[in-house]
C-alpha positions as CSV (number, residue, x, y, z in Angstrom):
1,M,40.2,-182.7,-155.5
2,P,37.4,-180.6,-153.9
3,N,34.4,-182.4,-152.4
4,V,31.0,-182.3,-154.1
5,P,28.6,-180.4,-151.8
6,I,26.3,-182.6,-149.6
7,V,23.2,-181.2,-151.3
8,K,24.4,-182.4,-154.7
9,K,25.2,-185.8,-153.3
10,R,21.7,-186.1,-152.0
11,I,20.2,-185.0,-155.2
12,K,22.3,-187.5,-157.1
13,F,21.3,-190.3,-154.7
14,I,17.6,-189.5,-154.9
15,V,17.5,-189.3,-158.7
16,I,19.5,-192.5,-159.2
17,S,17.3,-194.3,-156.7
18,S,14.2,-193.1,-158.4
19,C,15.3,-194.1,-161.8
20,S,16.4,-197.6,-160.6
21,L,13.1,-198.1,-158.9
22,I,11.1,-197.1,-162.0
23,L,13.2,-199.4,-164.2
24,L,12.6,-202.3,-161.7
25,V,8.9,-201.7,-161.7
26,I,8.8,-201.7,-165.5
27,L,10.8,-204.9,-165.6
28,Y,8.6,-206.6,-163.0
29,R,5.3,-205.5,-164.6
30,S,6.5,-206.7,-168.0
31,F,7.6,-210.0,-166.5
32,L,4.2,-210.5,-164.9
33,K,2.3,-209.5,-167.9
34,H,4.1,-212.0,-170.2
35,K,4.2,-214.7,-167.6
36,T,0.4,-214.7,-166.9
37,N,-0.9,-214.0,-170.4
38,G,-1.1,-217.3,-172.1
39,S,-2.0,-215.8,-175.5
40,Q,1.4,-214.0,-175.6
41,S,4.8,-215.4,-175.3
42,I,7.9,-213.6,-174.0
43,Q,9.2,-213.4,-177.5
44,N,6.4,-211.0,-178.5
45,F,7.5,-208.3,-176.0
46,D,7.9,-204.9,-177.6
47,K,11.6,-204.6,-177.7
48,D,11.6,-201.1,-179.0
49,D,9.6,-199.9,-175.9
50,W,11.9,-201.7,-173.6
51,T,15.0,-200.3,-175.3
52,A,13.6,-196.9,-175.1
53,N,12.7,-197.2,-171.4
54,S,16.2,-198.6,-170.6
55,Q,17.9,-195.8,-172.6
56,I,16.0,-193.2,-170.7
57,G,17.0,-194.7,-167.4
58,E,20.7,-195.0,-168.5
59,D,20.6,-191.3,-169.6
60,L,19.3,-190.3,-166.2
61,V,22.0,-192.3,-164.4
62,K,24.8,-190.9,-166.6
63,D,23.5,-187.3,-166.1
64,F,23.8,-187.5,-162.4
65,T,26.8,-189.9,-161.8
66,N,29.1,-187.8,-164.0
67,V,28.6,-184.5,-162.3
68,P,31.6,-182.2,-163.0
69,Q,33.4,-180.6,-160.1
70,H,32.7,-177.1,-161.4
71,I,29.0,-177.5,-162.0
72,T,26.9,-174.5,-161.1
73,N,23.6,-174.4,-159.3
74,Q,21.8,-173.3,-162.5
75,Q,23.3,-176.3,-164.4
76,L,22.2,-178.6,-161.6
77,L,18.6,-177.1,-161.9
78,N,18.7,-177.7,-165.6
79,Q,19.6,-181.3,-165.1
80,L,16.9,-181.7,-162.5
81,E,14.4,-180.3,-165.1
82,H,15.7,-182.7,-167.6
83,A,15.2,-185.6,-165.2
84,K,11.7,-184.5,-164.4
85,V,10.8,-184.7,-168.1
86,Q,12.5,-188.1,-168.4
87,I,10.6,-189.5,-165.4
88,S,7.3,-188.1,-166.8
89,I,7.9,-189.9,-170.0
90,L,8.6,-193.1,-168.1
91,E,5.4,-192.7,-166.1
92,D,3.5,-192.4,-169.4
93,R,5.0,-195.6,-170.7
94,V,4.2,-197.4,-167.4
95,R,0.6,-196.3,-167.7
96,A,0.5,-197.5,-171.3
97,L,1.9,-200.9,-170.2
98,E,-0.8,-201.1,-167.5
99,A,-3.5,-200.2,-170.0
100,S,-2.4,-203.0,-172.4
101,T,-2.6,-205.6,-169.6
102,P,-5.8,-207.8,-170.1
103,R,-8.6,-206.9,-167.7
104,K,-9.5,-209.2,-164.9
105,Y,-13.2,-209.6,-164.2
106,P,-15.1,-211.1,-161.3
107,Q,-15.7,-214.8,-161.8
108,V,-19.1,-215.5,-163.5
109,K,-21.1,-218.7,-163.7
110,Y,-21.3,-220.4,-167.1
111,L,-24.9,-220.8,-168.5
112,N,-25.8,-222.4,-171.8
113,Y,-27.9,-220.6,-174.3
114,K,-31.1,-222.2,-172.9
115,N,-30.6,-220.9,-169.4
116,R,-28.8,-217.7,-170.1
117,K,-31.1,-214.7,-170.4
118,R,-30.6,-211.3,-172.1
119,I,-31.6,-208.8,-169.4
120,L,-32.1,-205.0,-169.9
121,I,-31.7,-202.8,-166.8
122,T,-32.7,-199.2,-167.3
123,G,-30.9,-197.0,-164.8
124,G,-28.4,-199.8,-164.4
125,A,-25.5,-197.5,-163.7
126,G,-27.3,-196.1,-160.7
127,F,-27.1,-197.0,-157.0
128,V,-29.5,-200.0,-157.0
129,G,-29.1,-200.8,-160.7
130,S,-25.4,-201.4,-160.5
131,H,-25.8,-203.8,-157.6
132,L,-28.4,-205.7,-159.6
133,V,-26.0,-205.8,-162.6
134,D,-23.3,-207.4,-160.4
135,T,-25.6,-210.1,-159.2
136,L,-27.1,-211.0,-162.6
137,M,-23.6,-210.9,-164.2
138,V,-22.2,-213.3,-161.6
139,Q,-25.2,-215.6,-162.2
140,G,-24.1,-215.9,-165.9
141,H,-26.7,-213.8,-167.7
142,E,-26.1,-211.3,-170.5
143,V,-26.8,-207.8,-169.1
144,I,-27.5,-204.6,-171.1
145,V,-27.5,-201.3,-169.2
146,A,-29.3,-198.3,-170.6
147,D,-28.6,-195.1,-168.6
148,N,-28.5,-191.4,-169.4
149,F,-26.1,-190.8,-166.5
150,F,-28.2,-188.1,-164.8
151,T,-27.7,-189.8,-161.5
152,G,-25.9,-192.9,-162.6
153,R,-22.1,-193.2,-163.0
154,K,-20.0,-195.3,-165.3
155,R,-17.7,-195.9,-162.3
156,N,-20.4,-198.0,-160.8
157,V,-20.2,-200.6,-163.6
158,E,-16.6,-200.0,-164.9
159,H,-15.5,-203.4,-163.6
160,W,-17.7,-205.1,-166.2
161,L,-16.7,-202.9,-169.2
162,G,-15.4,-205.1,-172.0
163,H,-16.9,-208.3,-170.6
164,E,-18.5,-210.5,-173.3
165,N,-21.8,-210.7,-171.3
166,F,-22.0,-206.9,-170.6
167,E,-23.1,-204.0,-172.7
168,L,-23.5,-200.3,-171.7
169,I,-25.8,-198.0,-173.7
170,H,-25.9,-194.3,-173.2
171,H,-29.6,-193.8,-173.7
172,D,-32.5,-191.8,-172.3
173,I,-35.5,-194.0,-172.1
174,V,-37.8,-191.1,-172.8
175,N,-36.9,-192.1,-176.3
176,P,-37.7,-195.5,-177.7
177,L,-35.2,-198.3,-177.5
178,F,-35.2,-201.2,-180.0
179,I,-33.3,-204.3,-178.8
180,E,-34.0,-207.9,-178.2
181,V,-34.3,-209.0,-174.5
182,D,-35.9,-211.6,-172.3
183,E,-36.4,-209.6,-169.2
184,I,-36.5,-205.9,-168.3
185,Y,-35.8,-204.3,-165.0
186,H,-37.1,-200.7,-165.3
187,L,-35.3,-198.8,-162.6
188,A,-34.6,-195.6,-164.5
189,S,-35.8,-192.5,-162.5
190,P,-34.1,-190.0,-160.1
191,A,-35.1,-191.2,-156.7
192,S,-33.8,-188.6,-154.2
193,P,-35.7,-185.4,-153.6
194,P,-32.9,-183.0,-154.8
195,H,-32.6,-185.0,-158.0
196,Y,-36.3,-185.4,-158.9
197,M,-37.1,-181.9,-157.8
198,Y,-34.3,-180.5,-160.0
199,N,-36.3,-181.1,-163.1
200,P,-39.9,-182.2,-162.2
201,V,-41.2,-182.2,-165.7
202,K,-38.4,-184.6,-166.8
203,T,-39.1,-186.7,-163.8
204,I,-42.7,-187.1,-164.8
205,K,-41.7,-187.8,-168.4
206,T,-39.3,-190.5,-167.3
207,N,-41.9,-192.3,-165.2
208,T,-44.6,-192.0,-167.9
209,M,-43.1,-191.9,-171.4
210,G,-40.1,-194.0,-170.2
211,T,-42.5,-196.6,-168.7
212,I,-44.6,-196.6,-171.9
213,N,-41.5,-197.3,-174.0
214,M,-40.4,-200.1,-171.7
215,L,-43.8,-201.7,-171.7
216,G,-44.0,-201.3,-175.5
217,L,-40.6,-203.0,-175.8
218,A,-41.8,-205.8,-173.5
219,K,-44.9,-206.2,-175.6
220,R,-43.0,-206.4,-178.9
221,V,-40.4,-209.0,-177.8
222,M,-42.7,-210.8,-175.3
223,A,-40.4,-210.0,-172.4
224,K,-41.2,-210.0,-168.7
225,V,-40.9,-206.5,-167.2
226,L,-40.4,-205.4,-163.6
227,I,-41.4,-201.9,-162.7
228,A,-39.5,-200.3,-159.8
229,S,-42.2,-198.4,-158.0
230,T,-41.7,-196.8,-154.6
231,S,-43.1,-196.4,-151.1
232,E,-43.8,-192.8,-152.1
233,V,-47.0,-194.0,-153.7
234,Y,-48.4,-194.1,-150.2
235,G,-47.6,-190.4,-149.6
236,D,-48.0,-189.4,-146.0
237,P,-49.9,-192.5,-145.0
238,T,-52.8,-192.7,-142.7
239,V,-52.5,-196.5,-142.4
240,H,-49.6,-198.0,-140.5
241,P,-47.8,-200.2,-141.5
242,Q,-48.6,-199.8,-145.2
243,P,-49.9,-202.9,-147.0
244,E,-50.1,-203.2,-150.7
245,T,-53.9,-202.8,-150.5
246,Y,-53.6,-199.2,-149.2
247,W,-54.3,-196.6,-151.8
248,G,-52.2,-193.9,-150.4
249,H,-52.5,-190.3,-149.2
250,V,-50.6,-188.1,-151.8
251,N,-50.6,-184.4,-152.4
252,P,-50.9,-184.2,-156.2
253,I,-49.5,-180.6,-156.5
254,G,-46.9,-180.7,-153.8
255,P,-43.1,-180.5,-154.3
256,R,-42.8,-184.3,-154.3
257,A,-45.8,-184.9,-156.6
258,C,-43.6,-185.2,-159.8
259,Y,-42.1,-188.4,-158.3
260,D,-45.0,-189.7,-156.2
261,E,-47.6,-189.3,-159.0
262,G,-45.2,-190.3,-161.7
263,K,-44.7,-193.6,-160.0
264,R,-48.4,-194.0,-159.4
265,V,-49.1,-193.4,-163.1
266,S,-46.2,-195.9,-163.9
267,E,-48.1,-198.6,-162.0
268,T,-51.4,-197.7,-163.7
269,L,-49.7,-198.0,-167.1
270,S,-48.2,-201.4,-166.2
271,Y,-51.6,-202.9,-165.3
272,A,-53.2,-201.3,-168.4
273,Y,-50.6,-203.1,-170.6
274,A,-51.1,-206.3,-168.6
275,K,-54.8,-206.3,-169.1
276,Q,-55.0,-205.0,-172.7
277,E,-51.8,-206.4,-174.2
278,N,-51.1,-209.4,-171.9
279,V,-47.7,-208.1,-170.9
280,K,-46.1,-209.9,-168.0
281,V,-45.6,-207.2,-165.4
282,R,-44.1,-207.2,-161.9
283,V,-44.3,-204.2,-159.6
284,A,-42.0,-203.7,-156.7
285,R,-42.8,-200.9,-154.2
286,I,-39.3,-200.1,-152.8
287,F,-38.9,-198.6,-149.4
288,N,-35.8,-196.7,-148.1
289,T,-32.6,-198.4,-149.2
290,Y,-29.0,-197.6,-148.4
291,G,-25.5,-199.0,-149.1
292,P,-22.3,-198.4,-151.1
293,R,-22.6,-196.4,-154.4
294,M,-25.2,-194.1,-153.0
295,H,-24.7,-190.5,-154.1
296,M,-22.8,-188.6,-151.5
297,N,-25.0,-185.5,-151.8
298,D,-28.3,-186.9,-152.7
299,G,-30.1,-185.4,-149.8
300,R,-31.3,-188.7,-148.3
301,V,-31.2,-189.4,-144.6
302,V,-28.4,-192.0,-144.7
303,S,-26.0,-190.1,-146.9
304,N,-26.6,-186.8,-145.2
305,F,-26.0,-188.1,-141.7
306,I,-22.9,-190.2,-142.6
307,L,-21.3,-187.3,-144.5
308,Q,-22.0,-184.8,-141.7
309,A,-20.6,-187.2,-139.1
310,L,-17.4,-188.0,-141.2
311,R,-16.8,-184.3,-141.6
312,N,-17.4,-183.5,-137.9
313,E,-20.3,-181.2,-139.0
314,T,-23.6,-180.8,-137.2
315,I,-26.0,-183.7,-138.0
316,T,-29.2,-181.9,-139.0
317,V,-32.5,-183.5,-138.4
318,Y,-35.5,-182.1,-140.2
319,G,-38.4,-181.3,-138.0
320,N,-38.7,-182.8,-134.5
321,G,-36.9,-186.0,-135.5
322,K,-39.9,-188.2,-134.6
323,Q,-40.6,-189.2,-138.2
324,T,-40.0,-192.9,-138.7
325,R,-38.3,-194.7,-141.5
326,S,-37.5,-198.4,-142.3
327,F,-34.1,-198.9,-143.9
328,Q,-33.0,-202.0,-145.9
329,Y,-29.5,-202.8,-147.2
330,V,-29.1,-202.8,-151.0
331,S,-28.2,-206.5,-151.3
332,D,-31.5,-207.4,-149.6
333,L,-33.4,-205.3,-152.1
334,V,-31.6,-206.9,-155.1
335,D,-32.5,-210.4,-153.8
336,G,-36.1,-209.3,-153.5
337,L,-36.2,-207.8,-157.1
338,I,-34.7,-211.0,-158.6
339,S,-37.2,-213.2,-156.6
340,L,-40.1,-211.1,-157.7
341,M,-39.0,-211.3,-161.4
342,A,-38.7,-215.1,-161.1
343,S,-42.2,-215.4,-159.5
344,N,-45.6,-215.7,-161.2
345,Y,-47.1,-213.0,-159.0
346,S,-48.3,-209.9,-160.8
347,Q,-49.7,-207.7,-158.0
348,P,-47.6,-205.0,-156.3
349,V,-45.2,-206.2,-153.6
350,N,-43.6,-204.2,-150.8
351,L,-39.8,-204.6,-150.6
352,G,-38.5,-203.0,-147.4
353,N,-37.4,-203.5,-143.8
354,P,-40.2,-203.7,-141.3
355,V,-37.9,-202.6,-138.4
356,E,-38.8,-199.0,-137.7
357,H,-36.6,-196.2,-136.4
358,T,-37.1,-192.5,-135.8
359,I,-34.9,-190.1,-137.7
360,E,-33.4,-188.9,-134.4
361,E,-32.6,-192.5,-133.4
362,F,-30.9,-193.1,-136.7
363,A,-28.8,-189.9,-136.4
364,W,-27.5,-191.1,-133.0
365,I,-26.8,-194.6,-134.4
366,I,-24.6,-193.1,-137.2
367,K,-22.9,-190.7,-134.8
368,K,-22.0,-193.6,-132.5
369,L,-20.6,-195.8,-135.4
370,V,-18.7,-192.9,-137.0
371,G,-17.4,-191.3,-133.8
372,G,-16.1,-187.7,-133.9
373,K,-17.4,-184.5,-132.4
374,S,-20.6,-184.0,-134.4
375,E,-23.7,-182.7,-132.7
376,V,-27.3,-183.6,-133.5
377,K,-29.5,-180.6,-134.0
378,Q,-33.0,-180.1,-135.3
379,T,-33.9,-177.8,-138.2
380,D,-37.0,-176.7,-140.1
381,A,-39.3,-179.5,-141.3
382,V,-39.6,-180.3,-145.0
383,E,-42.9,-179.8,-146.8
384,D,-45.0,-183.0,-147.3
385,D,-42.4,-185.1,-145.5
386,P,-44.1,-188.4,-144.5
387,Q,-44.3,-188.8,-140.8
388,R,-44.4,-192.6,-140.6
389,R,-43.1,-195.1,-143.1
390,K,-43.0,-198.9,-142.4
391,P,-43.8,-201.7,-144.9
392,D,-46.1,-204.6,-144.4
393,I,-44.1,-207.3,-146.0
394,T,-46.5,-210.2,-145.4
395,R,-47.0,-210.6,-149.2
396,A,-43.3,-210.7,-149.8
397,K,-42.8,-213.3,-147.1
398,T,-45.7,-215.5,-148.3
399,I,-45.2,-215.2,-152.1
400,L,-41.5,-214.8,-152.5
401,N,-40.2,-216.2,-149.2
402,W,-38.2,-213.0,-148.9
403,E,-37.3,-210.8,-146.0
404,P,-34.3,-208.6,-145.2
405,K,-31.3,-210.3,-143.7
406,V,-28.5,-207.7,-143.3
407,P,-28.6,-206.2,-139.7
408,L,-28.7,-202.4,-139.6
409,Q,-25.4,-201.9,-137.9
410,M,-23.6,-204.2,-140.3
411,G,-25.1,-202.4,-143.3
412,I,-24.4,-199.0,-141.9
413,S,-20.8,-199.9,-141.1
414,R,-20.2,-201.0,-144.8
415,T,-21.8,-197.8,-146.0
416,I,-19.7,-195.7,-143.7
417,S,-16.5,-197.4,-145.0
418,Y,-17.6,-196.7,-148.6
419,F,-18.3,-193.0,-147.8
420,R,-15.0,-192.7,-146.0
421,R,-13.1,-194.0,-149.0
422,E,-15.1,-191.7,-151.3
423,L,-14.2,-188.7,-149.2
424,E,-10.5,-189.6,-149.1
425,R,-10.6,-190.0,-152.9
426,S,-12.4,-186.7,-153.4
427,D,-10.0,-184.9,-151.0
428,R,-7.0,-186.4,-152.7
429,F,-8.2,-185.5,-156.1
430,Q,-8.9,-181.9,-155.0
431,K,-5.5,-181.7,-153.4
432,D,-3.7,-183.1,-156.5
433,S,-5.7,-180.9,-158.8
434,K,-4.8,-177.8,-156.8
435,K,-1.2,-178.8,-156.6
436,Y,-1.1,-179.3,-160.3
437,F,-3.0,-176.3,-161.6
438,D,-1.6,-173.9,-159.0
439,S,2.0,-175.0,-159.5
440,P,4.3,-172.1,-160.7
441,D,6.5,-174.6,-162.4
442,L,3.8,-176.1,-164.5
443,E,4.2,-173.8,-167.5
444,R,8.0,-174.2,-167.5
445,S,7.7,-178.0,-167.1
446,Q,5.3,-178.3,-170.0
447,H,7.5,-176.1,-172.1
448,S,10.6,-178.2,-171.3
449,R,8.7,-181.4,-172.1
450,Q,7.5,-180.2,-175.4
451,N,10.9,-179.1,-176.5
452,F,12.8,-182.2,-175.1
453,V,13.8,-184.9,-177.5
454,P,15.3,-188.1,-176.0
455,D,18.7,-188.9,-177.4
456,K,18.3,-192.4,-178.8
457,T,14.5,-193.1,-178.7
């Protein structure tokens, strides 16, 4: 009897091994699902699905264990095509099984109805907002996120979707929102120059009409509201470091004015409502913040430098690099916001890191932590770019007993790890997408799958 060619033997071995592995994975996942899920017993398992999956696996094994001696290359290719379709169907069913598995959420503290608060976070799917959501959820509160997803992303809060204490509303706060809440964290607004300059009129509307809507909601339901202001209200400061009593030095018609003046008006509105309508307001002036979930291409110092270093590109420093900034890690900011909301202090409070670095120093710090072959070079300065920025946090220390705790190198290392994972994910997605859409076999594979009917399923 003639021997089967080595190539055919290898193909048979690969296909049989793949099918066996898939069946084992299905069996193992099904076992875990019904072992750990107390609400379902093993008797409730969908026997039809299991029979169908088993039948597909048996068909695959039969196809390739009973290869006739006289089989041609074309027939072998047809059987391979048939196997591809079968495996694809198995993959779909594995995904369906995974989707039906109950979600596991981070552990949250239990609070009774007297201590549990309903908290609205506008912009809660954004960088800072999503970290605030995590902290408040773990503390046991009910959290409602309102976001129009201009800069926010559902992926930032997807780990809470479906939780009984969490609700996500796709809503633009330029329009009124009618809900019942105890506290409001008003964080909604694009915060990076490329984002707020993209649509300056909308940025102003968000910080004026949006703030009016939130203050009106707070007035109606007698809720406490925290307004997320910014260090940009100080403009290009002539006082250093900047205390809360400094009125600022802002260009009202410059490229940053839509954000700078929008936040200044937001503060003015807050204190007008506090004086006239007795609304309980808190105002946080937030200085430069960094950490995981930052936008990769938001044009800020941290994200720009880390991305350029990870890609071995030139690290570009705007101007002479002598401008100074003070960077705080996002977890420190979240602690400060929660402490401010819980306090009885109604005047503006700086939340930032008083440790000052030049932009050039910061570029070299990131280059050292990332490694690689990037060079640091200077480029043209940006219009109205503040030359010095450092908060005076005496008020935060005194009133809130708050100051930043996360060291710069630790925070930057965590952020670099996040950006590295994001780059890998992005590159993998692009690679897979290209592989899929550029595949010459795609049309044939789809056609085969559409016309294929499993034998006994």
